[in-house]
N, C-alpha and C positions, 0 to 999 in steps of 0.2 A: 504494499499499500504506499510505503514511503517513496518508492521510486515513482509511482504515479503522481504523487503530490509534487515531487520535484519537476516532473515533466510539465505539469500544469503551470507551476510558478515560472518556468522558463518561457513558456508560450505567452503568458500574461506580461512578461517583462521584455518581450521581443522588440528591439529598437527599430525594426522596420515598420512597425505599426505606429500610427499617430497617437498622441497622448489622449487620454479619456477626456472628453470635452466638458462635462458638467457633473458636478457632484451634488449640488443642492445645498441649501443652508442648513445650519444647526437649528433645531426647532426647540423653542423655549417650552418649559413644562406647562405654562399657562396660556399657550397659543390658542387662539380661537379659529377653528377650521370652518365655521359656518359660512364664510364668504368665499371659500375655495371652489373653483370649477375645474373639472378634469379637462386637460387639453385634448385628449382623444386622438383620433387619427391613427396613422401608421408610424408613430414616433420610434418604435423599437423594432422595426423590420430587420435591421442588421443583425439581430440576435436569433432569428428564426432557426438557424442551423445549430444553435446551442453554444457557439463560441463567441468570444468577444472580439470585435474588430479593432480594439484599442489596446495600447500598451498600458499596463497598470503596475507601476513600480511600487515597492514596499512603502514608501512614504505616502503615496496616494491611497494605498490600501489601508494604512493606519488612519488617515484623515477620514476615509469612508466609514471606517468602524466607529469613529467618534460621531459622525452624522447619524449612523444607524442606531447607536445607543441613545442619542438624543430623542429619537423617534419612538423608542421602545415604550415609554410610558403612555403615549398616545394609542399605540396599538393595543396595549394591555387594557386600556380604558374602553376602547372600542369593543373589544371582546367581552369585557364585563357587561357593557350596555346590551350587546346582542344576546348574551346568555340570560340576562335578567328579563328581557322581553320574551324570550322563548319559555323560560321557566314560569313566568307570570301568566302568559296567555295560551301556551300550547304545549306544556310539558307532557311528555308521553306520546305526542304526535310527531309527524314527520317534519313539519315546517310551520312557522308562524307567518301569518299575513299581517305586516306591520300597520297598514292603514285601517284594516277592519278589526285588528286585535283578536283574531281568531286563529285556531290551529286547524291544520288540514293534513290528511294522510294521502299524499300523492305517491308514496313509495311503499305501499302495502302495509302501513302501520309499523314500520321498522323503528320509529322513534321511540 
């Protein structure tokens, strides 16, 4: 497994590839996401084959890790919110319909 990880690291740090263009900002713990709109479109078409078209050196990887860690609290809170809605309105059913606050069994009652 270690050999495979080394191969991946060499590919990501390939100097023939352009530098990764955008990392995104660090997100503050009290950030309000209510005004955000998803860009949509085919923004990530270059990743369809599973590889990165960019060079990702170790310093950029460390910076990316910091950005990801800053977003972790928001992801955790979103999951808590989703679970609370499911638990309150549809526990034991397959899915919750958020606008009607009803549960539904579209998957044969596997929930």
